[in-house]
C-alpha positions as YAML, in Angstrom:
chain: A
units: angstrom
residues:
- id: 1
  name: MET
  ca: [0.01, 0.25, -0.32]
- id: 2
  name: ARG
  ca: [0.93, 3.50, -0.36]
- id: 3
  name: ILE
  ca: [1.00, 5.10, 2.88]
- id: 4
  name: ILE
  ca: [1.11, 8.12, 4.32]
- id: 5
  name: PHE
  ca: [2.66, 7.98, 8.17]
- id: 6
  name: MET
  ca: [1.55, 10.51, 10.72]
- id: 7
  name: GLY
  ca: [3.53, 10.41, 14.01]
- id: 8
  name: THR
  ca: [5.84, 12.42, 16.40]
- id: 9
  name: PRO
  ca: [7.23, 11.19, 19.55]
- id: 10
  name: GLU
  ca: [9.05, 7.92, 20.57]
- id: 11
  name: PHE
  ca: [6.18, 5.75, 20.73]
- id: 12
  name: SER
  ca: [5.76, 6.69, 16.92]
- id: 13
  name: VAL
  ca: [9.21, 5.00, 15.80]
- id: 14
  name: PRO
  ca: [8.79, 1.42, 15.80]
- id: 15
  name: VAL
  ca: [5.45, 1.88, 13.64]
- id: 16
  name: LEU
  ca: [7.29, 3.17, 11.26]
- id: 17
  name: ASP
  ca: [9.95, 0.68, 11.23]
- id: 18
  name: ALA
  ca: [6.91, -2.21, 10.65]
- id: 19
  name: LEU
  ca: [5.79, -0.21, 8.25]
- id: 20
  name: VAL
  ca: [8.74, -0.01, 6.32]
- id: 21
  name: VAL
  ca: [9.73, -3.79, 6.79]
- id: 22
  name: SER
  ca: [6.74, -5.14, 6.07]
- id: 23
  name: GLY
  ca: [7.05, -3.60, 2.17]
- id: 24
  name: HIS
  ca: [4.72, -0.63, 1.95]
- id: 25
  name: GLU
  ca: [5.87, 2.26, 0.10]
- id: 26
  name: ILE
  ca: [5.46, 5.50, 2.89]
- id: 27
  name: ALA
  ca: [4.78, 8.75, 0.45]
- id: 28
  name: ALA
  ca: [5.55, 10.93, 2.92]
- id: 29
  name: VAL
  ca: [5.99, 11.22, 6.82]
- id: 30
  name: TYR
  ca: [4.46, 14.03, 8.68]
- id: 31
  name: CYS
  ca: [5.32, 14.90, 12.15]
- id: 32
  name: GLN
  ca: [5.54, 17.76, 14.41]
- id: 33
  name: PRO
  ca: [8.02, 20.62, 13.96]
- id: 34
  name: PRO
  ca: [11.28, 20.28, 15.30]
- id: 35
  name: ARG
  ca: [10.88, 22.25, 18.75]
- id: 36
  name: PRO
  ca: [14.09, 24.29, 20.94]
- id: 37
  name: ALA
  ca: [15.61, 21.57, 23.25]
- id: 38
  name: GLY
  ca: [18.58, 21.46, 25.38]
- id: 39
  name: ARG
  ca: [20.56, 24.49, 27.18]
- id: 40
  name: GLY
  ca: [21.28, 25.66, 23.76]
- id: 41
  name: LYS
  ca: [18.02, 26.05, 22.91]
- id: 42
  name: LYS
  ca: [18.52, 24.42, 19.31]
- id: 43
  name: ALA
  ca: [15.73, 22.80, 17.09]
- id: 44
  name: ARG
  ca: [15.83, 19.55, 17.69]
- id: 45
  name: PRO
  ca: [13.98, 17.27, 15.53]
- id: 46
  name: THR
  ca: [11.26, 14.96, 16.58]
- id: 47
  name: PRO
  ca: [11.91, 10.66, 16.80]
- id: 48
  name: VAL
  ca: [9.75, 10.53, 14.11]
- id: 49
  name: HIS
  ca: [11.19, 12.76, 11.60]
- id: 50
  name: ALA
  ca: [15.03, 11.97, 12.95]
- id: 51
  name: ARG
  ca: [14.06, 8.32, 12.12]
- id: 52
  name: ALA
  ca: [12.56, 9.00, 8.58]
- id: 53
  name: GLU
  ca: [15.59, 10.86, 7.65]
- id: 54
  name: ALA
  ca: [17.69, 8.02, 8.79]
- id: 55
  name: LEU
  ca: [15.17, 5.44, 6.56]
- id: 56
  name: GLY
  ca: [15.60, 8.19, 3.52]
- id: 57
  name: LEU
  ca: [11.96, 9.32, 3.62]
- id: 58
  name: PRO
  ca: [10.00, 12.35, 2.79]
- id: 59
  name: VAL
  ca: [9.49, 14.70, 5.91]
- id: 60
  name: ARG
  ca: [6.87, 17.06, 6.25]
- id: 61
  name: HIS
  ca: [6.10, 19.23, 9.29]
- id: 62
  name: PRO
  ca: [3.25, 22.01, 8.96]
- id: 63
  name: THR
  ca: [2.10, 24.10, 11.99]
- id: 64
  name: SER
  ca: [-1.14, 23.06, 10.77]
- id: 65
  name: LEU
  ca: [-3.13, 21.06, 8.08]
- id: 66
  name: ARG
  ca: [-6.57, 23.62, 8.05]
- id: 67
  name: THR
  ca: [-4.79, 26.00, 5.12]
- id: 68
  name: GLU
  ca: [-6.18, 24.96, 1.77]
- id: 69
  name: GLU
  ca: [-2.55, 24.79, 0.67]
- id: 70
  name: ALA
  ca: [-1.61, 22.08, 3.68]
- id: 71
  name: GLN
  ca: [-4.50, 19.88, 2.28]
- id: 72
  name: GLN
  ca: [-3.57, 20.25, -1.16]
- id: 73
  name: ASP
  ca: [-0.32, 18.90, -0.47]
- id: 74
  name: PHE
  ca: [-1.72, 16.06, 1.47]
- id: 75
  name: ALA
  ca: [-4.10, 14.93, -1.44]
- id: 76
  name: ALA
  ca: [-1.87, 15.28, -3.90]
- id: 77
  name: LEU
  ca: [0.08, 12.24, -2.43]
- id: 78
  name: GLY
  ca: [-2.56, 10.15, -3.86]
- id: 79
  name: ALA
  ca: [-2.19, 7.64, -0.42]
- id: 80
  name: ASP
  ca: [-3.85, 4.54, -0.28]
- id: 81
  name: VAL
  ca: [-4.42, 5.57, 3.45]
- id: 82
  name: ALA
  ca: [-2.50, 7.38, 6.26]
- id: 83
  name: VAL
  ca: [-1.53, 5.32, 9.29]
- id: 84
  name: VAL
  ca: [-1.80, 7.80, 12.41]
- id: 85
  name: VAL
  ca: [-0.29, 7.03, 15.79]
- id: 86
  name: ALA
  ca: [0.60, 9.78, 18.37]
- id: 87
  name: TYR
  ca: [0.78, 13.04, 15.55]
- id: 88
  name: GLY
  ca: [-0.51, 15.88, 17.71]
- id: 89
  name: LEU
  ca: [-2.28, 17.54, 15.45]
- id: 90
  name: ILE
  ca: [-6.24, 17.31, 14.81]
- id: 91
  name: LEU
  ca: [-7.05, 16.09, 11.52]
- id: 92
  name: PRO
  ca: [-9.61, 18.47, 9.20]
- id: 93
  name: GLN
  ca: [-12.06, 16.26, 7.80]
- id: 94
  name: ALA
  ca: [-10.56, 17.36, 4.06]
- id: 95
  name: VAL
  ca: [-7.39, 15.12, 5.36]
- id: 96
  name: LEU
  ca: [-9.29, 12.41, 6.56]
- id: 97
  name: ASP
  ca: [-11.67, 11.84, 3.25]
- id: 98
  name: ALA
  ca: [-7.95, 12.21, 1.21]
- id: 99
  name: PRO
  ca: [-6.95, 8.93, 1.14]
- id: 100
  name: LYS
  ca: [-8.63, 6.07, -0.79]
- id: 101
  name: ARG
  ca: [-9.06, 3.91, 2.28]
- id: 102
  name: GLY
  ca: [-9.02, 6.59, 5.22]
- id: 103
  name: CYS
  ca: [-6.81, 7.36, 7.96]
- id: 104
  name: LEU
  ca: [-6.25, 4.39, 10.31]
- id: 105
  name: ASN
  ca: [-5.21, 5.51, 14.25]
- id: 106
  name: ILE
  ca: [-3.16, 3.44, 16.72]
- id: 107
  name: HIS
  ca: [-4.60, 4.16, 20.16]
- id: 108
  name: ALA
  ca: [-3.41, 3.07, 23.37]
- id: 109
  name: SER
  ca: [-5.66, 2.01, 25.20]
- id: 110
  name: LEU
  ca: [-8.95, -0.77, 25.01]
- id: 111
  name: LEU
  ca: [-11.53, 2.06, 23.58]
- id: 112
  name: PRO
  ca: [-14.07, 3.54, 24.64]
- id: 113
  name: ARG
  ca: [-12.24, 3.51, 27.78]
- id: 114
  name: TRP
  ca: [-9.36, 6.31, 27.71]
- id: 115
  name: ARG
  ca: [-10.07, 8.59, 24.79]
- id: 116
  name: GLY
  ca: [-7.55, 11.24, 24.71]
- id: 117
  name: ALA
  ca: [-4.53, 12.44, 25.19]
- id: 118
  name: ALA
  ca: [-2.48, 10.39, 27.82]
- id: 119
  name: PRO
  ca: [-4.40, 7.18, 28.06]
- id: 120
  name: ILE
  ca: [-0.78, 5.01, 29.17]
- id: 121
  name: HIS
  ca: [-1.10, 7.26, 31.98]
- id: 122
  name: ARG
  ca: [-4.15, 7.14, 33.16]
- id: 123
  name: ALA
  ca: [-4.53, 3.60, 33.17]
- id: 124
  name: THR
  ca: [-1.98, 2.87, 35.11]
- id: 125
  name: MET
  ca: [-2.76, 5.89, 37.57]
- id: 126
  name: ALA
  ca: [-6.63, 4.51, 37.80]
- id: 127
  name: GLY
  ca: [-5.23, 0.89, 38.57]
- id: 128
  name: ASP
  ca: [-6.48, -0.59, 35.59]
- id: 129
  name: ALA
  ca: [-5.89, -4.50, 35.28]
- id: 130
  name: GLU
  ca: [-5.38, -4.23, 31.77]
- id: 131
  name: THR
  ca: [-5.15, -2.05, 28.77]
- id: 132
  name: GLY
  ca: [-4.13, -2.39, 25.26]
- id: 133
  name: VAL
  ca: [-4.17, -1.09, 21.63]
- id: 134
  name: CYS
  ca: [-6.80, -0.41, 19.35]
- id: 135
  name: ILE
  ca: [-6.70, -0.31, 15.16]
- id: 136
  name: MET
  ca: [-9.48, 2.42, 15.08]
- id: 137
  name: GLN
  ca: [-11.21, 3.88, 11.58]
- id: 138
  name: MET
  ca: [-10.55, 7.88, 12.31]
- id: 139
  name: GLU
  ca: [-13.48, 10.47, 12.24]
- id: 140
  name: ALA
  ca: [-14.42, 13.89, 13.05]
- id: 141
  name: GLY
  ca: [-14.46, 12.92, 17.16]
- id: 142
  name: LEU
  ca: [-12.27, 12.71, 19.57]
- id: 143
  name: ASP
  ca: [-11.20, 8.89, 19.50]
- id: 144
  name: THR
  ca: [-14.73, 8.20, 18.71]
- id: 145
  name: GLY
  ca: [-14.59, 5.61, 15.17]
- id: 146
  name: PRO
  ca: [-15.21, 1.91, 14.86]
- id: 147
  name: VAL
  ca: [-12.17, -0.57, 15.85]
- id: 148
  name: LEU
  ca: [-11.14, -2.58, 13.08]
- id: 149
  name: LEU
  ca: [-8.76, -4.54, 15.56]
- id: 150
  name: ARG
  ca: [-8.22, -4.40, 19.10]
- id: 151
  name: GLN
  ca: [-5.58, -6.47, 21.73]
- id: 152
  name: ALA
  ca: [-5.36, -6.23, 25.51]
- id: 153
  name: THR
  ca: [-2.42, -6.76, 27.71]
- id: 154
  name: ALA
  ca: [-2.37, -7.51, 31.55]
- id: 155
  name: ILE
  ca: [-0.45, -4.02, 33.14]
- id: 156
  name: GLY
  ca: [1.99, -5.45, 35.74]
- id: 157
  name: ALA
  ca: [1.74, -4.87, 39.35]
- id: 158
  name: ALA
  ca: [5.00, -2.85, 39.52]
- id: 159
  name: GLU
  ca: [4.96, -1.55, 35.85]
- id: 160
  name: THR
  ca: [5.85, 2.08, 35.01]
- id: 161
  name: THR
  ca: [4.07, 4.29, 32.49]
- id: 162
  name: GLY
  ca: [7.55, 4.05, 30.82]
- id: 163
  name: ALA
  ca: [7.41, 0.18, 30.48]
- id: 164
  name: LEU
  ca: [3.73, 0.18, 29.81]
- id: 165
  name: HIS
  ca: [4.64, 2.78, 26.78]
- id: 166
  name: ASP
  ca: [7.47, 0.82, 25.14]
- id: 167
  name: ARG
  ca: [5.15, -2.52, 25.01]
- id: 168
  name: LEU
  ca: [2.20, -0.48, 23.76]
- id: 169
  name: SER
  ca: [4.29, 0.84, 21.40]
- id: 170
  name: HIS
  ca: [5.41, -2.32, 19.39]
- id: 171
  name: LEU
  ca: [2.07, -4.22, 20.17]
- id: 172
  name: GLY
  ca: [0.92, -1.61, 17.99]
- id: 173
  name: ALA
  ca: [3.54, -1.70, 15.38]
- id: 174
  name: SER
  ca: [2.42, -5.15, 15.00]
- id: 175
  name: LEU
  ca: [-1.05, -4.92, 14.99]
- id: 176
  name: ILE
  ca: [-0.95, -2.15, 12.05]
- id: 177
  name: VAL
  ca: [0.83, -4.52, 9.96]
- id: 178
  name: ARG
  ca: [-1.75, -7.13, 10.52]
- id: 179
  name: ALA
  ca: [-4.79, -4.40, 10.11]
- id: 180
  name: LEU
  ca: [-3.22, -3.67, 6.86]
- id: 181
  name: GLY
  ca: [-2.73, -7.01, 5.41]
- id: 182
  name: GLU
  ca: [-6.56, -7.63, 6.26]
- id: 183
  name: LEU
  ca: [-8.35, -4.52, 5.29]
- id: 184
  name: ASP
  ca: [-10.50, -5.85, 2.85]
- id: 185
  name: VAL
  ca: [-11.99, -8.61, 5.15]
- id: 186
  name: LEU
  ca: [-12.07, -6.69, 8.88]
- id: 187
  name: MET
  ca: [-15.35, -5.39, 9.94]
- id: 188
  name: PRO
  ca: [-15.15, -2.24, 11.73]
- id: 189
  name: VAL
  ca: [-17.04, -2.40, 15.17]
- id: 190
  name: ALA
  ca: [-18.56, 0.59, 16.67]
- id: 191
  name: GLN
  ca: [-17.56, 1.57, 19.99]
- id: 192
  name: PRO
  ca: [-20.12, 1.41, 22.73]
- id: 193
  name: GLU
  ca: [-21.82, 4.21, 24.18]
- id: 194
  name: GLU
  ca: [-21.39, 2.89, 27.97]
- id: 195
  name: GLY
  ca: [-17.50, 2.86, 29.50]
- id: 196
  name: VAL
  ca: [-16.41, 6.08, 27.78]
- id: 197
  name: THR
  ca: [-13.70, 7.60, 30.11]
- id: 198
  name: TYR
  ca: [-10.84, 10.47, 28.82]
- id: 199
  name: ALA
  ca: [-7.61, 10.64, 29.75]
- id: 200
  name: GLU
  ca: [-6.84, 14.20, 29.85]
- id: 201
  name: LYS
  ca: [-3.50, 15.61, 29.59]
- id: 202
  name: ILE
  ca: [-1.36, 14.99, 32.49]
- id: 203
  name: ASP
  ca: [-0.40, 18.50, 34.44]
- id: 204
  name: LYS
  ca: [2.39, 19.03, 36.20]
- id: 205
  name: SER
  ca: [0.19, 20.04, 39.34]
- id: 206
  name: GLU
  ca: [-0.82, 16.12, 39.57]
- id: 207
  name: ALA
  ca: [2.92, 15.07, 40.39]
- id: 208
  name: ARG
  ca: [3.87, 16.33, 44.34]
- id: 209
  name: VAL
  ca: [2.75, 13.13, 46.42]
- id: 210
  name: ASP
  ca: [0.61, 13.43, 48.66]
- id: 211
  name: TRP
  ca: [1.79, 11.03, 51.83]
- id: 212
  name: ASN
  ca: [-1.86, 11.41, 53.60]
- id: 213
  name: ARG
  ca: [-3.70, 9.40, 50.57]
- id: 214
  name: PRO
  ca: [-3.59, 5.40, 50.69]
- id: 215
  name: ALA
  ca: [-0.72, 3.54, 49.79]
- id: 216
  name: VAL
  ca: [-2.27, 1.68, 46.57]
- id: 217
  name: GLU
  ca: [-3.19, 5.39, 45.22]
- id: 218
  name: VAL
  ca: [0.65, 6.62, 46.11]
- id: 219
  name: ASP
  ca: [1.95, 4.16, 44.17]
- id: 220
  name: ARG
  ca: [0.07, 4.33, 40.88]
- id: 221
  name: GLN
  ca: [0.99, 7.57, 41.01]
- id: 222
  name: ILE
  ca: [4.31, 7.03, 41.33]
- id: 223
  name: ARG
  ca: [4.37, 4.43, 38.44]
- id: 224
  name: GLY
  ca: [1.76, 6.48, 36.45]
- id: 225
  name: LEU
  ca: [3.86, 9.66, 36.46]
- id: 226
  name: SER
  ca: [6.88, 7.65, 35.55]
- id: 227
  name: PRO
  ca: [9.60, 8.47, 33.63]
- id: 228
  name: PHE
  ca: [7.43, 11.75, 32.59]
- id: 229
  name: PRO
  ca: [6.69, 13.95, 34.54]
- id: 230
  name: GLY
  ca: [7.96, 12.44, 37.45]
- id: 231
  name: ALA
  ca: [6.05, 12.09, 40.80]
- id: 232
  name: TRP
  ca: [7.82, 14.36, 43.27]
- id: 233
  name: THR
  ca: [8.26, 14.68, 47.21]
- id: 234
  name: LEU
  ca: [10.71, 16.73, 49.22]
- id: 235
  name: ILE
  ca: [13.33, 14.91, 51.06]
- id: 236
  name: GLY
  ca: [15.42, 17.69, 54.05]
- id: 237
  name: GLY
  ca: [14.37, 20.41, 51.87]
- id: 238
  name: GLU
  ca: [15.22, 18.71, 48.43]
- id: 239
  name: ARG
  ca: [13.12, 18.22, 45.23]
- id: 240
  name: VAL
  ca: [13.42, 14.72, 44.09]
- id: 241
  name: LYS
  ca: [11.72, 12.65, 41.75]
- id: 242
  name: LEU
  ca: [10.21, 9.23, 42.65]
- id: 243
  name: LEU
  ca: [10.17, 6.53, 39.52]
- id: 244
  name: GLY
  ca: [9.49, 3.65, 40.65]
- id: 245
  name: SER
  ca: [7.35, 1.98, 43.78]
- id: 246
  name: VAL
  ca: [5.65, -1.63, 44.90]
- id: 247
  name: LEU
  ca: [3.46, -1.72, 47.93]
- id: 248
  name: ALA
  ca: [4.59, -2.82, 50.94]
- id: 249
  name: ASN
  ca: [3.63, -3.91, 54.44]
- id: 250
  name: GLY
  ca: [3.71, -1.27, 57.73]
- id: 251
  name: GLN
  ca: [2.58, 1.58, 58.97]
- id: 252
  name: GLY
  ca: [3.60, 4.95, 60.64]
- id: 253
  name: PRO
  ca: [3.01, 8.48, 60.00]
- id: 254
  name: ALA
  ca: [1.91, 9.31, 56.89]
- id: 255
  name: GLY
  ca: [5.15, 10.89, 55.02]
- id: 256
  name: THR
  ca: [7.90, 8.90, 57.33]
- id: 257
  name: ALA
  ca: [10.07, 6.22, 56.76]
- id: 258
  name: ILE
  ca: [9.86, 2.98, 58.53]
- id: 259
  name: ASP
  ca: [12.84, 1.29, 57.99]
- id: 260
  name: ASP
  ca: [15.98, 1.91, 55.92]
- id: 261
  name: ALA
  ca: [15.46, 0.26, 52.66]
- id: 262
  name: PHE
  ca: [12.93, 3.55, 51.28]
- id: 263
  name: THR
  ca: [9.58, 2.24, 52.42]
- id: 264
  name: ILE
  ca: [7.54, 5.18, 52.96]
- id: 265
  name: ALA
  ca: [4.06, 4.70, 55.29]
- id: 266
  name: CYS
  ca: [1.24, 6.21, 53.91]
- id: 267
  name: ALA
  ca: [-2.14, 7.34, 55.21]
- id: 268
  name: ASP
  ca: [-3.46, 3.67, 54.65]
- id: 269
  name: GLY
  ca: [0.04, 0.83, 54.18]
- id: 270
  name: ALA
  ca: [3.38, 2.11, 53.09]
- id: 271
  name: VAL
  ca: [5.11, 1.95, 49.42]
- id: 272
  name: THR
  ca: [8.56, 1.15, 48.76]
- id: 273
  name: ILE
  ca: [10.55, 3.40, 46.66]
- id: 274
  name: THR
  ca: [12.84, 1.20, 44.03]
- id: 275
  name: ARG
  ca: [14.19, 4.14, 41.96]
- id: 276
  name: ALA
  ca: [14.62, 7.91, 42.32]
- id: 277
  name: GLN
  ca: [16.19, 10.53, 40.78]
- id: 278
  name: ARG
  ca: [17.86, 13.88, 42.72]
- id: 279
  name: ALA
  ca: [17.59, 17.23, 41.00]
- id: 280
  name: GLY
  ca: [20.25, 17.80, 38.02]
- id: 281
  name: LYS
  ca: [21.38, 14.01, 38.50]
- id: 282
  name: ALA
  ca: [20.71, 10.87, 36.63]
- id: 283
  name: ALA
  ca: [17.46, 8.48, 37.95]
- id: 284
  name: GLN
  ca: [19.28, 5.68, 39.69]
- id: 285
  name: ASP
  ca: [17.62, 2.29, 41.51]
- id: 286
  name: ALA
  ca: [17.25, 2.70, 45.18]
- id: 287
  name: ASP
  ca: [20.02, 0.68, 46.58]
- id: 288
  name: THR
  ca: [22.17, 3.34, 44.74]
- id: 289
  name: PHE
  ca: [20.39, 6.65, 45.68]
- id: 290
  name: LEU
  ca: [20.49, 5.93, 49.44]
- id: 291
  name: ARG
  ca: [23.90, 5.52, 49.20]
- id: 292
  name: GLY
  ca: [23.97, 9.30, 47.84]
- id: 293
  name: MET
  ca: [21.20, 10.25, 50.10]
- id: 294
  name: MET
  ca: [20.37, 8.51, 53.21]
- id: 295
  name: VAL
  ca: [16.89, 8.30, 53.79]
- id: 296
  name: SER
  ca: [16.96, 6.66, 57.26]
- id: 297
  name: LYS
  ca: [14.23, 5.23, 59.71]
- id: 298
  name: GLY
  ca: [12.10, 7.82, 60.64]
- id: 299
  name: THR
  ca: [13.30, 10.98, 58.22]
- id: 300
  name: ARG
  ca: [9.84, 12.90, 57.62]
- id: 301
  name: LEU
  ca: [9.22, 13.12, 53.16]
- id: 302
  name: GLY
  ca: [7.58, 16.54, 52.59]
- id: 303
  name: GLU
  ca: [8.84, 18.42, 54.05]
...
């Protein structure tokens, strides 16, 4: 098939690779424009942009698809289908209608649960037992289109959003290749009206840990916000990101270390921190972190 690929972050890269390996013709790659990054604030291409250039594929990064010129340029590619995964721009109806067989979206949830911007974060933070990937025919609504294929996967008890992100990315890559191969026989299934939830974009105000919450909620927050933006707390007045945790036995005053192994009491139960990061330093496993910053029994966090 002649495909227009539309994606931007690291999540989208395995999908692009899979389409190339499977022998499809990539007419063009659309992604977000380069953004200033790093200390020098130099424009840095997105992960998809960099990978597309390495593969020798033509790259386009318009700031909008709403102009007549952008829509004409898109239609002129004569694509059979557009594959969209974490692109970052709204597709106007003229763009949705341009490919002969429409636009297919790879969405990292079991629709209609977690429509929207941050489905992996929200599934982890909500304590969902499973999530997955859906291949959806795109329409004007937000992730409302009929589903062609879906595949579920369990969320591990200690799994972070980062780890789940990587698994779902590769799952989506294999599922879209299958969907394209079976496009003539797949039957679109309308999403049910029951069970709709929306995965709102993560706000940094959600990242500070409140130790006066139950341990199960604190654990989900830490894992759900890892690695970005990173749940955080104060230790000795220093801001520390908490990037991994497991539920633990024990009780104590909320926010207090109840042993020397980074186990912190919550309102109900406790969590053991397995990975953390001090400001300006690399993330470390708990054993390494504690050699540089002691969190002994009785230490108060959050102050």
